[in-house]
C-alpha positions, -999 to 999 in steps of 0.1 A, spaced: -386 88 900 -373 113 874 -375 150 875 -396 150 843 -429 167 846 -460 151 834 -483 173 812 -519 173 822 -541 155 798 -562 179 778 -599 180 783 -616 160 756 -633 183 731 -667 177 716 -663 152 689 -631 137 702 -628 100 703 -609 79 728 -577 81 707 -579 116 694 -601 140 673 -626 124 649 -632 140 616 -662 163 613 -690 154 590 -679 181 566 -644 167 565 -657 132 558 -679 146 530 -649 163 515 -628 132 518 -655 111 500 -659 137 473 -621 138 469 -620 100 464 -649 103 439 -631 130 419 -599 110 420 -617 79 408 -633 97 380 -601 113 370 -585 78 367 -612 65 343 -592 71 311 -562 53 326 -583 24 339 -601 20 305 -569 21 283 -547 0 306 -575 -25 311 -581 -28 274 -544 -33 267 -542 -61 293 -574 -77 280 -564 -77 244 -529 -89 252 -545 -119 270 -567 -126 240 -537 -124 216 -517 -149 237 -547 -173 238 -552 -169 201 -516 -177 193 -517 -207 217 -549 -220 200 -535 -218 165 -513 -250 167 -540 -267 187 -567 -260 161 -592 -247 187 -624 -231 174 -624 -192 178 -657 -195 198 -640 -218 223 -609 -195 225 -633 -165 231 -651 -182 260 -617 -192 275 -607 -156 272 -639 -143 289 -635 -167 319 -598 -163 323 -601 -125 320 -628 -124 346 -607 -145 370 -576 -124 365 -596 -92 370 -611 -106 402 -576 -116 415 -562 -82 407 -591 -65 426 -586 -87 456 -548 -80 456 -555 -43 454 -579 -44 483 -554 -65 504 -523 -44 496 -531 -16 521 -533 -41 549 -501 -58 539 -483 -24 536 -497 -14 570 -479 -44 586 -447 -38 566 -417 -18 579 -420 19 569 -398 28 539 -386 62 528 -410 82 508 -385 84 479 -373 53 462 -335 47 463 -317 54 431 -315 25 407 -295 16 376 -267 39 387 -290 69 383 -267 98 376 -295 120 390 -297 106 425 -286 140 436 -292 172 417 -264 183 395 -245 214 405 -263 244 392 -295 225 385 -329 239 391 -362 223 397 -394 230 378 -406 265 386 -436 266 408 -459 278 382 -461 263 347 -424 264 341 -420 227 335 -412 222 299 -395 256 295 -358 257 288 -336 249 318 -328 279 340 -303 286 366 -310 293 403 -319 329 395 -345 318 369 -323 328 340 -313 304 311 -275 302 306 -265 325 277 -248 297 258 -278 274 261 -302 303 252 -284 309 219 -282 272 211 -319 269 217 -326 298 194 -304 283 168 -321 249 169 -355 265 167 -344 285 137 -330 255 119 -360 234 127 -383 261 115 -364 264 83 -366 226 78 -403 227 84 -409 255 60 -389 240 32 -404 206 38 -439 219 37 -433 240 5 -412 213 -13 -443 197 -27 -460 229 -38 -456 251 -69 -440 278 -47 -413 253 -37 -409 234 -69 -371 241 -71 -364 230 -35 -344 198 -33 -354 174 -6 -318 175 6 -325 210 20 -353 201 45 -338 167 52 -303 181 61 -317 210 81 -341 186 99 -313 162 108 -292 191 122 -322 204 142 -329 169 155 -293 165 167 -295 199 183 -327 190 201 -312 157 214 -282 176 228 -303 203 244 -328 179 260 -299 156 271 -283 185 289 -317 197 304 -323 162 316 -290 161 334 -293 195 351 -329 192 361 -334 172 393 -359 144 393 -393 152 409 -421 130 421 -445 130 404 -429 142 371 -463 154 359 -494 164 377 -522 139 377 -552 147 355 -581 164 373 -617 152 372 -629 179 348 -599 172 325 -608 135 323 -645 144 319 -635 165 288 -614 137 274 -643 112 280 -667 136 263 -645 139 232 -641 101 232 -679 96 234 -684 120 205 -659 100 185 -676 68 193 -710 80 181 -694 96 150 -677 63 141 -711 48 136 -722 74 110 -690 78 90 -684 53 62 -652 50 43 -651 20 20 -615 9 15 -601 -20 -6 -583 -34 24 -617 -42 41 -621 -73 19 -593 -89 38 -597 -75 73 -635 -75 76 -637 -105 53 -616 -125 77 -639 -116 106 -669 -126 84 -653 -160 77 -647 -166 114 -682 -156 124 -698 -178 97 -676 -209 100 -660 -207 134 -626 -215 118 -594 -195 117 -585 -195 80 -548 -203 80 -548 -206 42 -563 -184 15 -600 -177 21 -606 -152 -7 -597 -171 -39 -604 -205 -24 -621 -223 4 -591 -222 28 -571 -243 4 -546 -223 -15 -515 -211 4 -520 -180 25 -507 -147 13 -471 -142 24 -478 -106 32 -506 -116 56 -494 -142 81 -520 -153 107 -504 -134 135 -529 -106 139 -557 -115 162 -581 -85 159 -600 -99 130 -605 -133 146 -616 -115 178 -643 -95 159 -655 -127 142 -656 -146 175 -674 -117 191 -700 -117 164 -705 -154 168 -708 -151 206 -734 -123 202 -753 -141 174 -746 -114 148 -725 -113 116 -689 -106 117 -693 -73 98 -720 -61 123 -697 -70 152 -669 -51 136 -687 -19 127 -715 -17 153 -699 -31 184 -661 -31 182 -655 2 163 -671 25 189 -651 9 217 -619 13 197 -628 50 190 -631 56 228 -598 39 235 -579 57 207 -591 92 219 -582 84 255 -548 71 244 -541 104 227 -553 123 258 -530 104 281 -498 110 262 -507 147 257 -515 151 294 -482 135 304 -460 153 278 -476 188 278 -458 212 302 -489 233 305 -524 237 291 -529 199 284 -566 203 275 -559 229 249 -531 208 235 -554 178 234 -580 198 216 -556 208 189 -544 172 185 -579 159 182 -587 187 157 -557 177 136 -570 141 133 -605 153 124 -596 180 99 -564 167 82 -576 137 61 -581 134 24 -550 115 12 -550 78 19 -519 80 42 -530 109 63 -532 100 100 -568 111 102 -578 85 76 -565 58 100 -585 71 129 -623 68 130 -627 57 93 -603 28 97 -598 20 134 -613 -14 130 -583 -23 108 -555 -33 131 -530 -9 116 -554 20 122 -557 12 159 -519 6 161 -510 41 149 -539 58 167 -536 41 201 -507 18 205 -480 43 194 -491 71 218 -496 45 246 -461 31 240 -445 65 243 -466 71 275 -457 37 290 -420 42 283 -421 76 298 -438 64 330 -416 34 334 -384 54 328 -395 78 355 -403 52 382 -389 19 369 -419 1 384 -426 -36 377 -462 -27 368 -449 -2 341 -428 -29 326 -457 -53 326 -478 -28 307 -450 -23 281 -449 -61 275 -487 -63 273 -488 -34 249 -462 -50 226 -483 -82 225 -514 -61 218 -495 -43 190 -486 -75 171 -522 -87 177 -533 -57 158 -509 -57 128 -476 -72 117 -465 -36 110 -458 -35 147 -427 -56 141 -414 -28 118 -425 3 136 -419 -7 172 -382 -13 168 -379 22 154 -399 37 182 -382 19 210 -349 24 193 -354 62 195 -362 60 232 -335 35 240 -309 58 223 -318 86 247 -316 62 277 -281 53 266 -271 90 263 -280 96 299 -262 65 311 -291 42 316 -279 12 296 -297 -13 318 -330 6 313 -324 7 275 -319 -30 274 -349 -38 296 -372 -16 276 -359 -30 243 -365 -66 255 -399 -59 270 -412 -40 240 -397 -60 211 -393 -96 223 -428 -108 216 -436 -89 183 -403 -97 166 -403 -133 180 -439 -139 168 -429 -129 132 -397 -150 133 -415 -180 146 -443 -177 120 -418 -174 92 -400 -205 104 -431 -225 110 -450 -216 78 -420 -211 56 -433 -179 42 -414 -149 30 -422 -116 15 -431 -119 -22 -407 -97 -42 -433 -87 -67 -457 -77 -39 -430 -57 -21 -421 -37 -52 -456 -27 -61 -454 6 -41 -424 24 -28 -422 60 -16 -390 78 -12 -383 102 18 -399 132 2 -431 114 -8 -432 96 26 -432 130 44 -459 145 21 -482 115 25 -483 117 62 -474 154 71 -492 170 41 -478 199 21 -483 237 23 -491 253 57 -503 220 71 -470 204 62 -451 233 78 -470 228 111 -462 191 110 -426 199 104 -426 223 134 -440 196 155 -413 171 144 -383 194 147 -393 219 173 -418 198 194 -391 182 216 -381 216 229 -417 223 239 -424 190 258 -422 187 295 -387 185 308 -367 154 314 -382 122 301 -409 135 278 -386 160 261 -358 134 260 -380 108 243 -396 133 219 -361 143 208 -351 106 203 -382 99 181 -376 131 161 -339 121 155 -349 86 144 -375 98 119 -351 126 107 -325 101 98 -350 79 80 -361 110 59 -326 116 46 -325 107 9 -313 72 3 -320 57 38 -354 43 30 -340 29 -3 -312 12 16 -336 -3 41 -358 -15 13 -330 -33 -4 -318 -48 28 -352 -61 41 -376 -63 11 -404 -44 29 -407 -16 4 -445 -17 4 -448 -6 40 -419 18 45 -441 48 39 -454 41 74 -422 50 92 -436 84 103 -460 63 125 -432 59 151 -440 95 163 -470 105 183 -474 133 157 -508 146 168 -495 149 204 -465 169 192 -487 191 171 -508 198 202 -476 208 221 -471 237 197 -497 257 216 -479 252 249 -449 274 240 -431 290 270 -429 327 273 -405 346 297 -432 366 314 -450 364 347 -483 375 333 -506 345 332 -531 363 309 -504 369 282 -494 332 284 -529 320 281 -537 344 253 -507 334 233 -516 297 237 -552 303 226 -540 323 196 -516 296 185 -543 269 189 -568 289 170 -544 296 142 -535 259 138 -571 247 139 -580 274 114 -552 263 91 -564 227 93 -599 238 85 -589 260 55 -560 241 40 -568 205 46 -596 181 40 -618 171 69 -626 136 79 -663 138 68 -656 153 34 -663 134 2 -627 140 -9 -617 119 20 -637 90 6 -662 93 35 -699 93 34 -719 107 63 -752 88 70 -781 98 91 -781 64 109 -755 38 119 -743 21 88 -719 -4 73 -688 11 58 -699 3 23 -714 21 -6 -752 15 -1 -758 6 -37 -729 -19 -38 -740 -33 -5 -776 -38 -17 -765 -55 -49 -741 -78 -30 -768 -88 -5 -792 -94 -34 -767 -117 -52 -760 -136 -19 -797 -143 -15 -802 -158 -49 -806 -195 -55 -773 -198 -74 -757 -228 -90 -723 -241 -78 -692 -223 -89 -677 -188 -86 -697 -156 -90 -685 -131 -116 -697 -95 -112 -683 -60 -116 -651 -54 -97 -667 -32 -70 -694 -58 -63 -669 -86 -61 -649 -66 -35 -681 -62 -14 -695 -97 -14 -667 -114 7 -672 -86 33 -708 -96 38 -707 -134 35 -682 -163 33 -706 -185 13 -704 -168 -21 -670 -171 -38 -661 -145 -64 -638 -146 -93 -616 -116 -82 -619 -103 -47 -591 -77 -53 -567 -74 -81 -539 -62 -58 -537 -96 -41 -528 -112 -74 -492 -102 -70 -490 -131 -45 -499 -156 -72 -478 -143 -101 -496 -117 -123 -485 -134 -155 -499 -168 -145 -531 -183 -160 -546 -181 -126 -543 -143 -125 -548 -135 -162 -581 -154 -163 -594 -134 -134 -583 -101 -148 -598 -109 -182 -632 -118 -167 -633 -87 -145 -628 -65 -176 -656 -85 -192 -680 -79 -163 -670 -43 -159 -677 -34 -195 -660 -5 -212 -647 5 -246 -650 -20 -274 -613 -20 -281 -606 -34 -247 -631 -62 -247 -620 -98 -246 -631 -121 -274 -659 -147 -269 -634 -175 -271 -612 -159 -244 -642 -155 -222 -654 -190 -227 -620 -205 -218 -616 -184 -187 -652 -192 -175 -645 -229 -179 -611 -229 -162 -624 -210 -132 -657 -228 -130 -679 -198 -130 -715 -206 -122 -731 -172 -120 -726 -140 -140 -741 -107 -127 -736 -75 -147 -753 -41 -150 -780 -40 -177 -760 -14 -195 -733 -40 -202 -751 -55 -232 -720 -71 -246 -715 -92 -215 -752 -102 -214 -752 -113 -251 -719 -131 -248 -729 -150 -216 -762 -160 -233 -744 -174 -263 -721 -193 -241 -750 -212 -225 -758 -190 -195 -795 -182 -188 -810 -151 -172 -827 -160 -139 -829 -128 -118 -830 -91 -124 -827 -63 -98 -843 -30 -107 -823 2 -104 -823 20 -70 -840 50 -87 -866 43 -113 -857 51 -149 -820 55 -138 -789 32 -145 -781 6 -119 -803 -24 -128 -785 -57 -125 -792 -90 -144 -778 -123 -133 -773 -153 -155 -767 -189 -144 -749 -218 -160 -773 -245 -173 
């Protein structure tokens, strides 16, 4: 027997169980409430990640169904079943994981370093994030002071970036008429390089922490969900009619009406003529909307604008919230509010980011720039921090989702991922850069290449050269001019120094450097001549999560211990930016933004045009094409696939040679139906020849176009229907004539 003494067993206390104390009822209640709060705080992540996985699955099934010729309705049902099965399996695995982990051998709390992580141990002289709201501030030494040299370099970069922002914002105004674009472009490139070097050094001297950012709280997620809900409701009442709807929504209408994926042209012909080279059948969002409408027993346009659009609005807002919450060093709710205000208040021009939000989210490119871009930056940030397999799966799924939304993803994603990969390489993570590049780009780029090889299509040179915007105009179209353009420039060239330390700041700097290089005069021209994608190069600013970076401007770090001063400065900056947006920009709901606000959920069409188009569609028409004013012909294919029109949209004629008889006849008849000055009218013989060649069976014109009515009657067309004006004794009455 040893000389060890045996301690007397303690007397069981009230509430103790056979193996130890049992939690009190209040502790159990607190634990349950904690789990509820944690579950509620995770709702934005669950919704967005789930939507990414679900739409990636749909896109894969859609692409697999194309060569098989499966009906969209069948593909949709397969998607529903397979999605439900995969979700159930994921739930079962999640429930079983705790048991499996409980039987496993314990592992250290911190993962071992991977990929030759140079930060497996803190660098000499490094400092962790200060205990209170210091993350995202410039790197400090052990005593809390920033090294003098780095302090001056930071001030210099901020000054150069501010100069670039001011000159870029003023360059398009009368006050800055004499400023060459070389000035902001050169200063911006210098500031971007300086930001890269500073964030690179900060990344190396700041030790890795787990987690790298605090998880969102329940009330923060509740605020984000509230804003998302408001956006979803607003999307139903805002209507912005855009010419692009005739293709995007018209494709959904075709699928809902006919249960066929139109692989050929469906606007000028009955799926007979070759498809437009600029619109290969890669995007799956329009077919999804059409299949959804067919599944629900409603039209494709109703499924797009009444069902899909509110869901997309929620996801886009939550995507913005998630990247802001991850990147903001402090005050994420305030930064998110400023970012959301920027999208709502800075609209007007066709290329403003706000116009691609609620008014155009149902177009795949709108959802791409509003949701996919911020989520890609978020996913890359999370994966680079923990290198988890789940993070890599989400990056792959998001890349598939991106190409399912728009082929623009094959252009923008390489720029976005390239900026992030460059920073990975600078910190010695070449394996991570390679893995991220393959995960994010393999499917989008591969899908475009395979489609080009399979269909033998290539970009039409005439189509590509219709619109090209140089660096200065590209900046102004997205960032605006004046004070709003200055704020955008500050976000671009100073935002990386305001982001949370390490990965967020590193990636923000990489994105800023990539865009700064693209904005140097001559670079876009070179890319245009090399690739032939001139028509979409103005979208290169989409590679940045610009609204998020603008929100970060109100999280500026101040070297003071007074919380009140910090909070007050943040509120003042946020208020000043929102006030600038409200005063100097055009809000989303303004008429100058091309938006109409209705008092009930509505289609995104002008009510009068919609009424006329529906009336024409309901007529007992003869066979042949329908000729009507241009605005009505752009509306009819959105509402129905049964009525074929002479000219759905003149922009698409560049795909068929503008000088061909095919195009010239359509342009001539559209001028005839629109009316106008006598000197521009076509002759009766010209009209007769075009009507015969195009096989026009119905002509509908406004009553004020007497020339068209008389000419059509003399050519053998007979009046058979008249629609009164929407307001008695006012213009707007329409008369239709039919071929005998």
